[in-house]
Legacy VTK file of the C-alpha trace (Angstrom):
# vtk DataFile Version 3.0
C-alpha trace
ASCII
DATASET POLYDATA
POINTS 277 float
2.673 111.928 66.160
3.499 108.567 67.732
7.133 107.903 68.549
7.246 104.824 66.308
5.560 106.503 63.329
8.318 108.957 62.413
9.865 108.703 58.975
13.132 106.754 59.214
15.177 106.424 55.998
15.133 102.824 54.762
18.318 100.961 54.060
19.624 102.133 50.669
19.292 99.733 47.764
23.052 99.348 47.497
23.218 97.851 50.988
20.370 95.476 50.248
22.135 94.322 47.080
25.493 93.850 48.806
23.925 91.954 51.692
22.105 89.712 49.228
25.375 88.981 47.402
27.104 88.170 50.703
24.453 85.584 51.524
25.251 83.605 48.386
27.245 80.417 48.784
30.006 81.680 46.501
30.500 85.400 47.199
31.506 87.296 44.054
33.729 90.108 45.270
33.920 91.842 41.918
30.143 92.380 41.899
30.283 93.894 45.375
33.100 96.276 44.493
31.273 97.316 41.322
28.189 98.197 43.348
30.188 100.366 45.724
31.931 102.170 42.875
28.601 103.078 41.274
28.065 105.761 43.921
31.023 108.132 43.569
30.331 110.124 46.741
29.822 106.962 48.794
33.017 105.495 47.348
34.955 108.614 48.364
33.521 108.644 51.895
34.347 104.961 52.324
37.975 105.393 51.278
38.293 108.450 53.510
37.006 106.434 56.466
39.217 103.450 55.690
42.258 105.748 55.707
41.306 107.331 59.026
44.178 107.186 61.534
41.810 105.415 63.932
41.804 102.254 61.820
45.548 101.934 62.190
46.240 100.604 58.690
49.909 100.806 57.791
49.394 101.654 54.132
47.171 104.074 52.274
44.114 102.416 50.781
43.224 103.643 47.291
40.636 101.078 46.231
37.756 99.025 47.599
39.600 95.868 46.587
42.565 96.815 48.773
40.263 97.747 51.654
38.610 94.331 51.493
41.922 92.485 51.320
43.265 94.339 54.373
40.126 94.498 56.506
37.888 91.690 55.303
34.558 91.954 53.540
32.362 91.957 56.650
34.303 94.757 58.277
34.201 96.884 55.121
30.459 96.301 54.898
30.043 97.365 58.516
32.015 100.524 57.831
30.034 101.171 54.674
26.763 100.698 56.538
27.814 103.321 59.065
29.176 106.004 56.751
26.277 105.720 54.296
24.049 107.336 56.930
25.285 110.729 55.778
23.952 110.283 52.257
20.459 109.522 53.574
20.029 113.053 54.905
21.166 115.199 51.986
18.274 117.629 52.544
19.009 118.035 56.254
20.017 121.543 57.411
22.778 120.029 59.545
26.243 121.417 59.057
28.982 119.259 57.603
30.673 119.478 61.006
27.851 117.339 62.414
28.924 114.422 60.225
32.623 115.126 60.708
32.105 114.933 64.460
30.145 111.695 64.116
33.092 110.213 62.227
35.505 111.437 64.887
33.460 109.938 67.711
33.209 106.691 65.739
36.968 106.512 65.257
37.697 107.229 68.911
35.129 104.608 69.962
36.833 102.042 67.776
40.292 102.879 69.120
39.143 102.685 72.762
37.224 99.458 72.157
40.256 97.757 70.630
42.430 98.594 73.637
40.077 98.397 76.608
37.186 96.059 75.756
36.312 92.675 74.309
33.540 93.961 72.024
33.652 94.040 68.231
35.450 97.167 67.071
32.997 97.442 64.180
30.114 97.696 66.658
32.036 100.410 68.498
32.498 102.309 65.229
28.800 101.960 64.401
27.596 103.191 67.791
29.878 106.212 67.497
28.732 106.989 63.968
25.064 106.606 64.881
25.010 108.002 68.413
23.270 111.173 67.231
21.623 109.795 64.070
18.257 110.530 65.669
18.904 114.271 65.278
18.469 114.337 61.472
15.430 112.068 61.886
13.864 114.613 64.230
14.727 117.410 61.785
13.085 115.423 59.013
9.860 114.991 60.963
9.398 118.179 63.002
9.497 121.645 61.431
10.369 123.356 64.715
13.108 120.931 65.743
15.806 123.098 64.154
14.945 125.988 66.482
14.645 123.577 69.410
18.086 122.164 68.645
19.627 125.626 68.554
18.284 126.297 72.039
19.008 122.948 73.677
21.863 121.247 71.801
24.443 122.040 74.497
22.420 120.354 77.205
23.527 116.995 78.652
21.814 113.853 77.399
19.561 113.357 80.417
18.123 116.882 80.168
17.947 116.823 76.368
15.897 113.630 76.476
13.389 115.160 78.911
13.019 118.387 76.908
12.502 116.456 73.665
9.838 114.217 75.170
8.015 117.175 76.657
7.999 118.931 73.287
7.767 116.126 70.706
6.594 113.060 72.654
9.773 111.252 71.609
13.538 111.818 71.688
16.399 111.551 69.247
18.123 108.811 71.249
15.120 106.528 70.735
14.848 107.463 67.068
18.538 106.733 66.516
18.085 103.344 68.167
15.049 102.609 65.990
17.046 103.507 62.892
19.851 101.136 63.914
17.249 98.420 64.402
15.581 99.177 61.056
18.966 98.870 59.350
19.533 95.467 60.996
22.507 96.601 63.043
23.300 94.672 66.181
20.922 94.771 69.121
23.785 95.959 71.346
24.463 98.976 69.116
20.799 99.945 69.154
20.530 99.753 72.945
23.793 101.628 73.542
22.421 104.493 71.447
19.127 104.373 73.329
20.605 104.407 76.827
22.834 107.480 76.477
20.519 109.579 78.712
21.003 107.083 81.568
24.651 106.228 80.905
25.691 106.806 84.508
23.077 104.394 85.874
24.131 101.747 83.371
27.843 102.119 84.009
27.664 102.262 87.797
25.472 99.150 87.881
22.246 100.822 89.010
20.627 99.511 85.819
21.721 96.008 84.897
22.512 95.407 81.236
24.646 92.843 79.361
28.392 93.533 79.480
28.735 94.207 75.743
26.172 97.031 75.893
27.890 98.520 78.936
31.265 98.426 77.192
29.803 100.110 74.116
28.246 102.805 76.257
31.489 103.300 78.191
33.657 103.863 75.104
30.955 106.080 73.573
30.851 108.212 76.719
34.612 108.748 76.649
34.684 109.311 72.882
32.038 112.031 73.136
33.974 113.676 75.956
37.204 113.694 73.937
35.451 114.932 70.803
33.644 117.568 72.855
36.970 119.014 73.957
38.247 119.099 70.395
35.078 120.018 68.518
33.162 122.885 70.061
30.202 121.968 67.878
29.247 119.200 70.287
30.777 120.862 73.358
28.180 120.692 76.103
27.915 122.949 79.122
29.984 121.899 82.103
27.627 119.905 84.268
27.606 117.254 86.912
25.879 114.650 84.739
28.597 114.572 82.079
31.332 114.492 84.698
29.635 111.615 86.506
29.187 109.677 83.246
32.883 110.010 82.361
33.910 108.959 85.869
31.582 105.950 85.703
32.971 104.974 82.286
36.555 105.205 83.494
35.732 103.109 86.539
33.918 100.522 84.419
36.849 100.199 82.015
39.388 100.357 84.850
41.150 103.421 83.423
42.802 105.830 85.849
42.384 109.581 85.640
46.037 110.042 84.708
45.841 107.426 81.982
42.708 109.041 80.607
44.448 112.420 80.429
47.132 110.785 78.280
44.493 109.055 76.113
42.684 112.339 75.600
45.871 114.256 74.758
46.948 111.598 72.249
43.520 111.511 70.626
43.322 115.292 70.303
46.834 115.401 68.853
45.780 112.771 66.297
42.705 114.823 65.404
44.761 117.990 65.025
47.337 116.192 62.905
44.630 114.759 60.681
43.061 118.216 60.308
46.383 119.734 59.253
47.005 116.905 56.807
LINES 1 278
277 0 1 2 3 4 5 6 7 8 9 10 11 12 13 14 15 16 17 18 19 20 21 22 23 24 25 26 27 28 29 30 31 32 33 34 35 36 37 38 39 40 41 42 43 44 45 46 47 48 49 50 51 52 53 54 55 56 57 58 59 60 61 62 63 64 65 66 67 68 69 70 71 72 73 74 75 76 77 78 79 80 81 82 83 84 85 86 87 88 89 90 91 92 93 94 95 96 97 98 99 100 101 102 103 104 105 106 107 108 109 110 111 112 113 114 115 116 117 118 119 120 121 122 123 124 125 126 127 128 129 130 131 132 133 134 135 136 137 138 139 140 141 142 143 144 145 146 147 148 149 150 151 152 153 154 155 156 157 158 159 160 161 162 163 164 165 166 167 168 169 170 171 172 173 174 175 176 177 178 179 180 181 182 183 184 185 186 187 188 189 190 191 192 193 194 195 196 197 198 199 200 201 202 203 204 205 206 207 208 209 210 211 212 213 214 215 216 217 218 219 220 221 222 223 224 225 226 227 228 229 230 231 232 233 234 235 236 237 238 239 240 241 242 243 244 245 246 247 248 249 250 251 252 253 254 255 256 257 258 259 260 261 262 263 264 265 266 267 268 269 270 271 272 273 274 275 276
């Protein structure tokens, strides 16, 4: 099977309809909110994401209308586009913790991006939400990928990419990037997803890429590290590659080791508090 011929879920009709409405000269907000409310599960996921502590909203959001008034229509659409990924893989054998972790990484990415970068926080959220979106695509296309994942999921990105290519002639990082592209997400988001296996080379300057992509990859690297300490589901084996990637990300963002320890502790405390709540 060719790497570009795998089945990638198309953008759901609701997104196509909302995007079409947004392109009109006079945007009718009530039509957009009605579309979102038609899918009860999607509506619930959206409100849950909007009320995430990572977004930093000072009041609880109980409706799409309130979310739009506080965040703006484009930002809500970006959030919707990211969280809707989950509903596209209802038949996937992935545990719910897979999607919970994706949301956690997305929130941490957004928080780090707002404080330490100049990139769009919505792009940071999207790259966090989609950083492993290629996994369900691989599960959808290869019957033996579930067993492969069980054996190799704790490997670092550089090794995982090699093993996948040796076995399937493609890798989930590429497939996640292709999905982002197919859903018309930003080019930077797509490339940040794609370059996870060579994050160190990108962040230490060995491979030259535009600054926005590097910043996305840097916050994603740190977000995965923080989530990995909190969520054992994505906890990888201690290895030199992951350590080097984190060090390169900290250097790129000009964050000291002591400051990062504080960032990590605060983030984990937030996650634990949210879990208890």
